[in-house]
C-alpha positions as CSV (number, residue, x, y, z in Angstrom):
1,X,13.2,-9.2,-39.4
2,X,15.8,-12.1,-39.1
3,X,15.2,-14.8,-36.3
4,X,17.6,-13.6,-33.8
5,X,16.1,-10.0,-33.7
6,X,12.6,-11.3,-33.3
7,X,13.7,-13.6,-30.5
8,X,15.0,-10.4,-28.8
9,X,11.9,-8.4,-29.6
10,X,9.8,-11.6,-27.4
11,X,12.5,-11.4,-24.7
12,X,11.9,-7.5,-24.3
13,X,8.3,-8.5,-24.2
14,X,9.0,-11.1,-21.6
15,X,10.9,-8.6,-19.5
16,X,8.7,-5.8,-19.8
17,X,5.9,-8.2,-18.6
18,X,7.9,-9.4,-15.4
19,X,8.7,-5.9,-14.5
20,X,5.0,-5.0,-14.9
21,X,4.3,-7.6,-12.8
22,X,6.8,-6.9,-10.3
23,X,5.9,-3.3,-10.1
24,X,2.4,-3.8,-9.7
25,X,3.0,-6.3,-6.8
26,X,5.3,-3.6,-4.7
27,X,2.8,-1.1,-5.3
28,X,0.2,-2.6,-4.1
29,X,2.5,-4.2,-0.9
30,X,4.4,-1.1,-0.2
31,X,0.8,1.2,-0.9
32,X,1.0,5.2,-1.3
33,X,3.1,5.5,1.8
34,X,5.7,3.0,0.7
35,X,5.6,0.7,3.9
36,X,6.9,-2.7,4.0
37,X,6.6,-5.0,7.1
38,X,7.8,-8.5,7.3
39,X,6.5,-10.7,10.7
40,X,7.0,-13.6,12.4
41,X,6.4,-15.2,15.9
42,X,9.1,-16.2,18.3
43,X,8.9,-19.0,20.8
44,X,12.1,-17.8,22.7
45,X,14.3,-14.6,23.2
46,X,14.7,-13.2,19.6
47,X,17.8,-11.4,18.1
48,X,17.4,-9.1,14.9
49,X,21.2,-8.8,13.7
50,X,22.3,-5.9,11.7
51,X,22.2,-8.1,8.1
52,X,18.4,-7.5,8.5
53,X,18.1,-4.4,10.6
54,X,20.1,-2.3,8.8
55,X,19.9,-3.8,5.3
56,X,18.5,-0.5,4.3
57,X,19.3,3.5,5.7
58,X,15.5,3.8,6.7
59,X,14.4,3.6,10.3
60,X,13.1,0.5,11.3
61,X,10.1,0.0,14.0
62,X,10.1,-3.1,15.9
63,X,7.0,-4.2,17.3
64,X,6.3,-7.2,19.7
65,X,3.2,-8.5,20.9
66,X,2.6,-11.2,23.5
67,X,-1.0,-12.6,25.2
68,X,1.3,-13.5,28.4
69,X,2.1,-9.7,29.1
70,X,4.4,-6.8,28.2
71,X,7.5,-7.8,26.1
72,X,10.9,-6.0,26.7
73,X,12.9,-4.5,23.4
74,X,16.5,-3.3,23.3
75,X,18.9,-1.9,20.8
76,X,22.7,-2.8,21.6
77,X,25.8,-3.0,19.6
78,X,26.2,-6.5,17.8
79,X,28.8,-8.0,19.7
80,X,27.2,-7.0,23.0
81,X,23.9,-9.0,22.1
82,X,26.3,-12.0,21.1
83,X,27.9,-11.7,24.3
84,X,24.8,-11.4,26.3
85,X,22.9,-14.4,24.4
86,X,25.6,-16.3,24.3
87,X,25.1,-19.9,24.9
88,X,21.5,-19.1,26.2
89,X,18.5,-20.3,24.2
90,X,17.2,-18.0,22.0
91,X,16.2,-17.4,18.3
92,X,17.7,-15.1,15.7
93,X,16.1,-13.9,12.3
94,X,17.9,-15.7,9.6
95,X,16.4,-13.9,6.5
96,X,13.5,-11.8,5.1
97,X,11.5,-14.1,2.6
98,X,9.6,-12.2,-0.2
99,X,6.8,-12.5,-1.5
100,X,5.6,-13.9,2.0
101,X,7.1,-10.8,4.1
102,X,8.0,-13.0,6.5
103,X,10.9,-13.5,9.0
104,X,12.5,-16.8,8.8
105,X,14.4,-17.8,12.1
106,X,16.9,-20.2,13.4
107,X,17.0,-21.5,17.2
108,X,20.2,-22.2,18.9
109,X,21.6,-22.4,22.7
110,X,20.2,-24.5,25.9
111,X,20.8,-22.6,28.8
112,X,18.1,-19.9,30.5
113,X,18.7,-16.2,29.7
114,X,18.7,-14.3,32.7
115,X,16.9,-11.3,32.7
116,X,18.5,-8.7,30.6
117,X,16.3,-5.9,31.2
118,X,18.6,-4.0,33.5
119,X,21.9,-4.4,32.1
120,X,23.8,-1.3,31.3
121,X,24.7,-2.4,27.5
122,X,21.5,-1.0,25.9
123,X,21.5,1.9,23.8
124,X,17.7,2.2,24.0
125,X,14.5,0.4,25.3
126,X,11.2,0.3,25.0
127,X,8.0,-2.0,25.9
128,X,6.6,-3.5,23.3
129,X,7.4,-1.1,20.3
130,X,10.9,0.5,19.8
131,X,12.1,2.9,16.7
132,X,15.6,2.3,15.7
133,X,16.9,5.2,13.5
134,X,20.0,3.7,12.2
135,X,22.1,6.6,13.2
136,X,24.3,4.5,14.8
137,X,24.4,1.3,12.6
138,X,25.4,-1.8,12.9
139,X,23.1,-2.9,15.7
140,X,20.8,-5.4,16.9
141,X,17.6,-5.6,18.4
142,X,16.7,-8.1,21.5
143,X,13.1,-9.4,21.9
144,X,12.4,-10.3,25.6
145,X,9.4,-11.6,26.6
146,X,9.1,-11.1,30.2
147,X,6.7,-14.0,30.5
148,X,7.5,-17.2,28.7
149,X,5.4,-18.2,25.6
150,X,4.8,-17.0,21.6
151,X,5.7,-13.4,20.3
152,X,4.4,-11.8,17.6
153,X,7.2,-9.8,16.1
154,X,6.8,-7.2,13.4
155,X,9.3,-5.0,11.5
156,X,8.2,-1.8,9.7
157,X,10.1,0.2,7.2
158,X,8.6,3.4,5.3
159,X,9.7,5.4,2.7
160,X,7.5,7.3,0.3
161,X,9.8,7.1,-2.6
162,X,9.6,3.3,-2.6
163,X,6.0,3.5,-4.1
164,X,7.3,6.2,-6.6
165,X,9.7,3.8,-7.6
166,X,7.3,0.9,-8.2
167,X,5.4,2.8,-10.2
168,X,8.3,3.6,-12.2
169,X,8.9,0.2,-12.7
170,X,5.5,-0.7,-13.4
171,X,5.4,2.1,-16.1
172,X,8.9,1.1,-17.3
173,X,8.2,-2.5,-17.7
174,X,4.7,-1.7,-19.4
175,X,6.0,0.5,-21.8
176,X,8.7,-2.2,-22.9
177,X,6.0,-4.8,-23.0
178,X,3.5,-2.8,-25.4
179,X,6.4,-1.6,-27.8
180,X,7.6,-5.2,-28.0
181,X,4.3,-6.6,-28.6
182,X,3.6,-4.0,-31.4
183,X,6.8,-4.7,-33.4
184,X,6.0,-8.3,-33.2
185,X,2.1,-7.6,-34.6
186,X,3.5,-5.2,-37.0
187,X,5.8,-8.0,-38.5
188,X,3.4,-10.9,-38.5
189,X,1.1,-8.2,-40.2
190,X,3.6,-7.7,-42.9
191,X,5.0,-11.0,-43.1
192,X,0.8,-12.2,-43.6
193,X,-0.2,-15.4,-41.4
194,X,3.5,-16.8,-41.9
195,X,5.9,-15.9,-39.1
196,X,8.9,-16.1,-41.6
197,X,6.7,-14.8,-44.6
198,X,8.3,-17.5,-46.8
199,X,4.7,-19.0,-48.1
200,X,2.9,-15.5,-48.4
201,X,5.9,-14.5,-51.0
202,X,5.6,-17.6,-52.6
203,X,2.1,-17.2,-53.2
204,X,1.9,-13.7,-54.4
205,X,4.7,-14.9,-57.1
206,X,2.8,-18.1,-58.0
207,X,-0.4,-15.6,-58.9
208,X,1.9,-13.7,-60.7
209,X,2.8,-16.0,-63.4
210,X,-0.7,-17.3,-63.6
211,X,-1.4,-13.3,-64.9
């Protein structure tokens, strides 16, 4: 087999290994229920924008816990949430990080945020837990602790098919890796101990001349 083909098969084996590891990680992380969770701890009122909230068309459960008391949660149109927060000091979710499964936050604003719990802009509200159905996307969720202090926030997405898809990636990668390694092993056996087969062929020719 030419070197180019040998290199291609080796790359297929490497890609198969990566897919196997990736599929196994997602399968273990998501579990049979296909549940993805991302967490963070906010020190200010927090807004989760549509770039995170509506990234996939799956309902999102937003949970918030504070040792100081209940946490107000509300969903609104993104522009309404932006207008509300304005120059007030708050945090926003910038990106969901893998494999850590954490939410990276950025802090902006200086002014104190007035109590937003009774405003008429909210499409839905909740205390400590709020389910966002995605039917009215794009949307933003505002997390407002009624008492100042750190708030542990968790976003949870759930879709059973994600677990099956992870298993499919795992199986596909495993099959590709096994087949590629099998081809390389057969090549090595056919060529003797030398990968290119040149010296093994030379030994056979030399032995033939002595006979």
